[in-house]
matplotlib code that plots the C-alpha trace (Angstrom):
import matplotlib.pyplot as plt

x = [0.0, 1.3, 0.8, 1.3, 2.6, 1.3, 4.0, 2.5, 5.5, 9.3, 11.5, 13.9, 17.1, 19.1, 17.2, 16.9, 20.3, 19.2, 15.5, 14.8, 11.8, 8.2, 7.8, 10.8, 9.2, 6.0, 7.9, 9.6, 6.4, 4.7, 7.7, 7.0, 3.6, 5.1, 3.8, 5.5, 5.8, 5.8, 6.3, 4.7, 5.9, 2.6, 3.8, 6.1, 3.2, 4.3, 1.1, 0.3, -1.2, -4.4, -5.9, -5.7, -1.9, -1.7, -3.8, -4.1, -3.0, -1.4, -1.3, 1.5, 1.8, 2.8, 3.7, 1.0, -2.6, -5.3, -7.2, -4.2, -4.0, -1.4, -1.7, -1.2, -4.1, -7.1, -5.7, -4.9, -8.5, -9.7, -7.4, -8.9, -12.5, -11.9, -10.2, -13.0, -15.6, -13.8, -13.3, -9.5, -8.4, -7.2, -5.2, -4.4, -2.1, -2.1, -2.3, -3.5, -6.3, -7.2, -7.1, -9.2, -11.8, -11.8, -12.0, -14.9, -17.0, -15.6, -13.8, -10.3, -9.1, -6.1, -6.5, -5.8, -2.5, -2.0, -0.2, -1.1, 2.5, 4.3, 2.5, -1.3, -3.8, -6.9, -10.2, -11.7, -15.2, -15.0, -13.9, -10.3, -7.4, -4.1, -1.2, 0.6, 2.9, 1.3, 2.6, -0.2, -2.1, -4.7, -7.5, -10.8, -13.6, -16.6, -17.1, -17.6, -21.0, -19.8, -17.4, -17.7, -15.3, -13.0, -10.6, -10.8, -9.1, -9.7, -7.5, -8.7, -12.3, -12.0, -8.6, -9.6, -12.1, -13.5, -15.7, -18.5, -16.1, -12.6, -10.9, -9.5, -7.4, -5.8, -4.4, -1.4, 1.8, 2.5, 5.4, 7.3, 9.9, 10.4, 13.8, 12.4, 9.7, 12.4, 14.4, 11.2, 10.6, 14.2, 14.0, 10.6, 11.0, 10.5, 9.7, 6.1, 6.2, 6.1, 8.7, 6.1, 4.4, 7.8, 8.8, 5.5, 5.8, 9.3, 8.1, 7.5, 8.3, 10.4, 7.9, 6.5, 3.4, 1.0, 2.8, 2.9, -0.9, -1.5, 1.0, -0.9, -4.3, -3.1, -1.6, -4.7, -6.9, -5.1, -5.0, -8.7, -9.7, -7.6, -9.2, -12.7, -11.9, -10.6, -13.6]
y = [0.0, 3.4, 6.2, 9.8, 12.0, 15.5, 17.6, 20.9, 22.1, 21.9, 20.8, 23.5, 22.9, 22.7, 19.6, 17.7, 15.9, 14.2, 13.8, 14.1, 15.7, 15.0, 12.3, 10.5, 10.5, 9.0, 6.4, 5.4, 5.3, 3.0, 0.8, -2.9, -2.7, -3.0, 0.5, 2.4, 6.2, 9.1, 12.6, 15.7, 19.0, 20.8, 23.6, 24.4, 24.0, 20.5, 18.5, 15.1, 15.2, 13.5, 12.3, 8.8, 8.9, 7.1, 4.5, 6.7, 10.1, 11.2, 14.9, 16.2, 18.9, 22.4, 25.7, 27.3, 27.8, 26.1, 29.5, 31.5, 32.9, 30.6, 29.8, 26.0, 25.7, 25.9, 23.2, 21.0, 21.4, 20.4, 17.4, 16.4, 16.8, 14.9, 12.1, 11.9, 11.8, 9.0, 7.0, 7.3, 6.9, 10.0, 10.4, 13.8, 14.6, 18.0, 20.6, 17.6, 17.0, 20.7, 21.1, 18.0, 19.3, 22.7, 21.3, 19.0, 21.7, 22.3, 25.3, 25.9, 28.6, 29.5, 28.8, 32.1, 32.3, 28.6, 25.7, 22.0, 21.0, 17.8, 14.7, 14.9, 12.3, 11.8, 10.1, 7.9, 6.9, 3.6, 5.3, 4.3, 6.8, 7.2, 9.6, 11.2, 14.1, 17.4, 20.6, 23.0, 26.2, 25.9, 23.4, 22.3, 24.3, 23.2, 19.7, 18.8, 17.4, 13.8, 13.7, 12.2, 12.7, 9.8, 11.5, 14.6, 16.3, 19.2, 21.3, 20.0, 19.0, 17.6, 15.9, 12.9, 12.6, 9.8, 10.4, 8.5, 8.1, 6.5, 9.4, 9.7, 12.4, 13.3, 16.4, 15.0, 13.7, 10.0, 10.5, 12.9, 11.6, 13.2, 14.3, 16.2, 17.9, 18.8, 20.5, 22.3, 23.6, 24.8, 26.7, 28.3, 29.1, 32.8, 33.1, 32.0, 29.5, 31.2, 29.9, 28.6, 26.5, 25.2, 24.2, 22.4, 20.5, 19.3, 17.6, 13.9, 14.5, 11.3, 8.9, 6.2, 6.9, 5.2, 5.9, 2.2, 1.9, 4.8, 3.6, 0.3, 2.2, 4.3, 1.3, -0.9, 1.9, 2.2, -1.5, -2.0, 0.9, -0.5, -4.0, -2.4, -0.6, -3.7, -5.8]
z = [0.0, -1.0, 1.5, 0.4, 3.2, 2.7, 4.4, 5.6, 7.6, 7.7, 10.6, 11.7, 9.8, 13.1, 14.0, 10.7, 11.0, 14.2, 13.7, 9.9, 8.3, 9.3, 6.6, 8.0, 11.5, 10.1, 8.1, 11.3, 13.2, 10.7, 9.9, 9.9, 8.0, 4.5, 3.5, 0.7, 1.3, -1.0, 0.5, -1.1, 0.5, -0.1, 2.1, -0.9, -3.3, -4.5, -4.8, -6.3, -9.7, -8.4, -5.2, -6.9, -7.0, -3.6, -1.8, 1.3, 2.5, 5.8, 6.6, 8.9, 11.5, 10.8, 12.4, 10.3, 11.1, 9.0, 8.9, 7.7, 4.1, 2.4, -1.3, -0.6, 1.8, -0.6, -2.9, 0.1, 1.3, -2.2, -2.2, 1.2, 0.0, -3.3, -1.4, 1.1, -1.6, -3.4, -0.2, -0.3, 3.4, 5.2, 8.4, 9.9, 12.8, 14.6, 11.7, 9.6, 12.1, 12.0, 8.2, 7.7, 10.0, 8.3, 4.8, 5.8, 7.4, 10.9, 12.4, 13.8, 16.2, 18.2, 21.9, 23.6, 25.4, 26.3, 24.7, 24.7, 25.4, 26.6, 27.7, 27.6, 28.6, 26.5, 27.3, 24.5, 23.5, 25.4, 28.6, 28.3, 28.4, 26.6, 26.8, 23.9, 23.2, 22.2, 20.8, 19.7, 20.4, 17.6, 17.9, 16.3, 18.0, 15.8, 14.5, 10.8, 10.1, 9.5, 12.4, 15.9, 18.8, 19.6, 22.0, 24.3, 27.2, 29.5, 27.2, 23.9, 23.6, 20.0, 20.2, 18.1, 15.3, 13.1, 10.1, 8.4, 5.4, 5.7, 7.7, 11.2, 12.8, 16.1, 17.7, 19.5, 17.9, 18.0, 15.5, 17.9, 20.3, 23.7, 22.6, 19.6, 21.8, 24.3, 21.5, 20.2, 23.7, 24.0, 20.7, 21.4, 25.1, 25.6, 21.9, 21.7, 24.7, 28.1, 30.6, 33.0, 30.3, 29.1, 32.6, 33.2, 29.9, 30.6, 33.8, 32.9, 29.2, 29.0, 30.7, 28.4, 26.5, 24.1, 20.8, 19.9, 20.3, 18.0, 15.4, 15.3, 15.1, 12.1, 10.3, 10.9, 9.7, 6.4, 5.9, 6.7, 4.4, 1.6, 2.0, 1.9, -1.3, -2.9, -1.9]

ax = plt.figure().add_subplot(projection="3d")
ax.plot(x, y, z, "-o")
ax.set_aspect("equal")
plt.show()
């Protein structure tokens, strides 16, 4: 199965030698499932020729806001809508979660003054909980018509969504390592992230979390959706 990774942001060049770009992180997260990956840096206006170029699409995080005026955002939303209409599976993470919601009829806003940063615990539909790394201010504030909530927290009400069509998304980052988040906090401390929020996020940053669970969930979603399309 060929997964197209729609790259909506770039890793700071000071970190790429150690951590790679966002598509590298997702390829590592989903290794072992025999996926093929093709990266499309849509943030640089490099788009696939068609939504049918890949068997599924994964939309990355970004420093940009889904509501901002960038020339690459409208064609990305169109690609999302066309893929959804044709039952091509979609997965969104952080900005990807937000832009999917916006493209499919929801609303995204910046959460005033506060960051979702570090390890966050989310409650799921079945009452279970999980912990993942988060780095965001923006969040979905109005649900798309065909979405239901699969994960939420006190900070982020709509942290996970599943759609009537083959599409799922989450606000936190299963692809991020604690080391990468620590570097992000160090770079942005005092320059966007207040010191008190940075200090709080660093507490417990390196404890184990549920990244393997979400990697499996994403992989099984893509494989199940592909099997349904082939049936």
